[in-house]
VMD Tcl script that draws the C-alpha trace (Angstrom):
set ca {
  {70.17 90.15 106.70}
  {67.97 93.12 105.76}
  {69.33 95.57 103.23}
  {69.40 99.31 103.71}
  {67.26 101.28 101.32}
  {69.10 103.20 98.64}
  {67.82 106.48 100.07}
  {69.12 105.67 103.57}
  {72.54 104.72 102.17}
  {72.75 107.89 100.04}
  {71.77 110.11 102.98}
  {74.37 108.46 105.23}
  {77.06 108.77 102.54}
  {76.33 112.45 101.92}
  {76.43 113.12 105.66}
  {79.81 111.40 106.04}
  {81.20 113.40 103.11}
  {79.83 116.64 104.55}
  {81.51 115.89 107.90}
  {84.83 115.62 106.02}
  {84.13 118.89 104.12}
  {83.96 117.03 100.81}
  {81.32 118.55 98.49}
  {78.86 116.06 97.02}
  {75.58 116.34 95.15}
  {72.76 114.07 94.05}
  {72.90 114.40 90.26}
  {70.19 111.81 89.62}
  {67.63 110.68 92.22}
  {66.94 107.00 91.76}
  {64.46 104.66 93.34}
  {64.34 105.27 97.11}
  {64.11 101.61 98.00}
  {66.12 99.53 95.59}
  {67.91 101.85 93.23}
  {71.56 101.13 92.46}
  {74.10 103.89 93.11}
  {76.92 105.27 90.98}
  {79.48 107.60 92.54}
  {81.35 109.98 90.26}
  {84.51 111.49 91.72}
  {85.46 114.72 89.94}
  {88.97 115.82 90.83}
  {88.34 119.30 89.41}
  {91.19 119.01 86.89}
  {89.04 117.82 83.99}
  {89.19 114.18 85.03}
  {86.82 111.90 86.89}
  {86.38 108.34 88.11}
  {83.05 106.51 88.21}
  {82.42 103.82 90.81}
  {79.68 101.21 91.05}
  {78.96 98.68 93.74}
  {79.55 95.09 92.73}
  {79.66 91.62 94.28}
  {82.89 89.74 94.74}
  {82.02 86.36 93.22}
  {84.60 84.56 95.37}
  {83.44 85.88 98.76}
  {79.94 87.21 98.06}
  {80.96 90.53 99.60}
  {79.88 93.82 98.13}
  {82.64 96.19 97.04}
  {83.10 99.32 94.96}
  {84.77 98.92 91.59}
  {85.89 101.46 89.02}
  {83.43 101.54 86.13}
  {85.15 104.30 84.13}
  {87.89 106.90 84.49}
  {89.49 109.60 82.39}
  {88.32 112.88 80.93}
  {85.19 114.07 82.72}
  {83.04 114.29 79.54}
  {83.82 110.62 78.79}
  {82.88 109.61 82.33}
  {79.67 111.66 82.03}
  {78.85 109.78 78.81}
  {79.20 106.51 80.74}
  {76.78 107.84 83.38}
  {74.30 108.78 80.65}
  {74.53 105.29 79.13}
  {74.05 103.62 82.51}
  {71.00 105.79 83.26}
  {69.48 104.85 79.89}
  {69.66 101.17 80.98}
  {68.46 101.83 84.54}
  {66.20 104.83 85.20}
  {66.09 103.91 88.92}
  {69.83 104.58 89.22}
  {71.16 107.12 91.71}
  {74.16 109.24 90.68}
  {76.18 111.03 93.34}
  {78.88 113.49 92.27}
  {81.76 114.03 94.68}
  {84.13 116.94 94.05}
  {87.54 116.68 95.65}
  {90.95 117.73 94.33}
  {92.62 115.19 96.63}
  {90.57 112.33 95.18}
  {88.78 111.47 98.43}
  {85.52 109.56 98.04}
  {85.36 107.57 101.33}
  {83.96 104.48 99.58}
  {86.79 102.40 101.00}
  {85.82 103.30 104.58}
  {83.90 100.86 106.81}
  {80.14 100.89 106.29}
  {80.05 101.85 102.61}
  {80.38 98.49 100.88}
}
mol new
graphics top color blue
foreach p $ca { graphics top sphere $p radius 0.5 }
foreach p [lrange $ca 0 end-1] q [lrange $ca 1 end] { graphics top cylinder $p $q radius 0.2 }
display resetview
């Protein structure tokens, strides 16, 4: 089954967020074709959660897992470390006081 390019996925994700009036920004533009994506959810209270896509080893399905959470500066430090390992990495920042990120909706795994 062909994979979507990273750029296509990011554009679709940002559009879906925009349709729900959830602000989101590309903080780091990764490789358009095969770059991995991190999603940082800032709840605008000084805290954040960082998500990365992973494979479920039991089923082979892709799913979003929490990579880091806590004070926003600590989560930002995790993003910086991840980008130092992978310069092709995309970073999307979502800002929502209600904690909505839509990653659990169909089509985003």
